[in-house]
N, C-alpha and C positions, 0 to 999 in steps of 0.2 A: 107556411110556406111552402111555397113552390118549389120543389129540385129542380133546377135545368138540368141535362144531360145531352150528353154527344154520343152517338152509336161510329164506331173505329169496327172496319171490317173490305176482305177484298172483294169479299164477293153482292153485290148487290140483293138477291133474294135473300139472306141472312141479315142486310140489311133493314128492308124493308119488313122484313118480320116484326125485325123491336121496333121498328118503329109503329106497323102497326096495334102493337103489348103497349107502349108509352102510353097511345092514346087511349087505348082503354085504362087506364093506370091514373090511379087518384094519386092528387101530387106534389105528381113530375110531368115534364114539359121537356119535351124533346127540341133541342135549340139549331145539332147541325150535326155533320154527317160525312167522314173519311172513307175512302179507300185504299189508302196506302198507308205507312207507318210516318213521313214526313207533313203530308197530310195534314193531319191527325195535328199532329207538333203546333204547327200553326193555327190549329185550329181550335187545344182547346188551351192556346196561348190568348189567342185572337179572344175566345167565348168566356172563360173561367170557369165554366163549368162545376157544378156538385157532383153529378157523376160520372164517368166514362166506362164506358160497357167496350172492350178492348178485345179482340182477336190477337189472341198467342202467334199465327201460325199466318205471318204474312208474309212475301216475296220483297226481297230486299231489307227491309227494318220492321223487327221483331215485336210483336206487343213490348213485350221486354227491355229491347231497344231504343223503344217509345219513352217507358219510362227512365231509364239512364238519360233521354233528350231532353226533360223535364224539369230532374235532376228533383235533388230534397228537401224542403219535405215536397209529397209528392201534392198536387195544389188542388184533386177530387178523390173520391171513393173510389177503388178502382173497381169493376163489376169485372172477370174476364170470360171471357165467351169462348169454347173454343171445344172444337170436337175431339182436341185431345186430352188424356185424366191422366197424364204419369212428371203431371210442371206443379199441381197441387204447392206441394213445400216447398219450390222456388215463388209458387204465386203468393204464398204466404209470405215469404221472408220481405218479399217487395211490400209489406203490409196492404193487400190487395185487399178488399173486403170478402167477397166473396167467388165462388167461384162457377158459373155454369157451362153442364157439358151439351154441344149441339145431338141433340136435336133439342133444344128449353121448350118442354111446354110450359102452356100460359099460368096456370095452379103453381105450378113451380118461378117463373116468372114475378110473377103476384111479389110473394111471398119473403123472395129479395128488395120488392119494392117496400116493399113495404116494413122492413128492417133498416131501407136505407132511410125511410122517414123517421120510425123511430129513435136511431143516433141522429141525426143529422141533423134535421129537420128544428126540435124545440135551443141549438144551438150556433144558428146561424142565423149571420144581418150581412148588411150591403159590406159593411168595412173586413170581413173574412174571405172578399174576394177579392182587396187592395194587396196589390203584392206586396207593398213594402211593409204589411202586417205579416203575411205570408213565409215573408225570410225572416223577419222572426221567430219564425212560431216554434217550439220546441222540436230536439229534436223524437224519435223516434224513441219506445220503450226498449231495450237490450232483450228481456228477455220475449218471451212466447207470452199473450193472454190466450190469447182462444190458436187456435188450429185445425186450419181446413182437412180436411178425412174425407175419401170415399163414401157413400153411404147408395148401395142401385148402383142407374145411371147418372146420380147426381153426386154433389158432395157438401158438405155441412162446416158450419163453420164452430169448433166443438171447443165452448170455454175449460180452461184447462182444467181446473175445479173435478170437473167429470169424469178425468182418466182416473183407471186404477190403476195400471200401471206398463211400460211399456216394455216388449221383449224382440231380440232381436231374429232376424229369420234369413239367413244370410245375407243380398244383395235386398229383403226387406224386413220393414217390422209390424210386428202385430205390438198395436195401441189399441186395449181393451178400456172400454166407453164402456159406463152400466153395465160390466161386466159381458160387452162383447166386440169380436177381435174386429176393428178397421185394418184391410191391411193397405199396407203405406211404403213407397222406397224411399232407403235410408238409410242411415248407418247409427248404429246408437249413438256413438258418440260426441256424431254431427247433433243428433237431437239434445242430447245431456245438452251438452254447453250452449240451447237454444229456451234449456227450463230454467228454472229458479234454484237456485241451492237451498235455501231456508224450506222448499216446496220439494222436494223433489230430489230420491237419494235413490244412487246407484250398488243396490244390493248383490249383485253377484253379476257373472260376468256378461250373463248374457240380457239384466233386467234393471230397468228402475221400475224405484215404485211411488207414489205419491204419499208423502207421512202421512199425509189426513186419510189415505184409504187404509192405513192399517188398524185392526182394532186389536188384537192380540200378540208379542210379542212371545216366543215359551223354547228355553232351554232348549238345545239340543249338542250331537257330541261332536268330539274335536274344537269346544268354544266355539259354535258358531247360533243361528237364532235361524228358527221358525216362526215363520208369519205370516195371523189371520188374517187375512185382505179383506176389505166388507163386499165383496161381492160373492163374498165365498171362497179366491181361491186359495192355496200355499204355497210360500216361497218363499227358499232358504236360503238364512242373509249368510254369507260368507266369510270367513277370518279376515282375508284378508281387504273385502271393506268394511269389518266392523274396525276398521283398525285407522279408516279416513272418515268419518260422523261428519257432518257436516255443522258448523256453531250453531251453540244453540242446540242440539242435540246431542240425548246423553243415552245411555244402553243400557243400565242396572244389572238386570237378572242373570 
């Protein structure tokens, strides 16, 4: 089944580039474009696309304001296409499917299309685009299942099970994925609130650890514990945070 796509960007050359990419892609077809936020809302409500390629920085009504005007649940998968790399966390909080940094290369764009087709196409039917059914769609999950993280000059949607630990670094976070750090703007308290407490635990003032990433728990002085993680890192679980174990987790050594 072919996905129906619209493009929203206030710059005509940017829209033309995405139109060209869409024409070359399999499984997706361009059905319209808009040059500002208000026009975008009208277009999306009229066409009921399956995916919206949406710029963030637009005069008058930016990309996030467009989503706010459309309301919940969102009527399409959202792929942000932007020159700014500091909105990734906010983009994921509004349940964006992907986050493409300009200038977008054809390979990165095609990869996003393939992932879209894998996720959306099998479950699409005409009825999923009927407004009445959209209004009854379940609300989005409270806890994060994927996290949008920078990688080079792009961003990657990373399943949370690949995250070993998250460490605070002033106004930033270091998110360790498969042993490699990804730098992200935000606070540890805000991030912890978005992670399921049965999967992630705060072990000290500056570190949240995924429970499944813990390989060994070793005794440590002053009633604390020393954790060996699957990526080889060693982290101290302080006494203060041992007193607040999540439900279903017990440490006996």
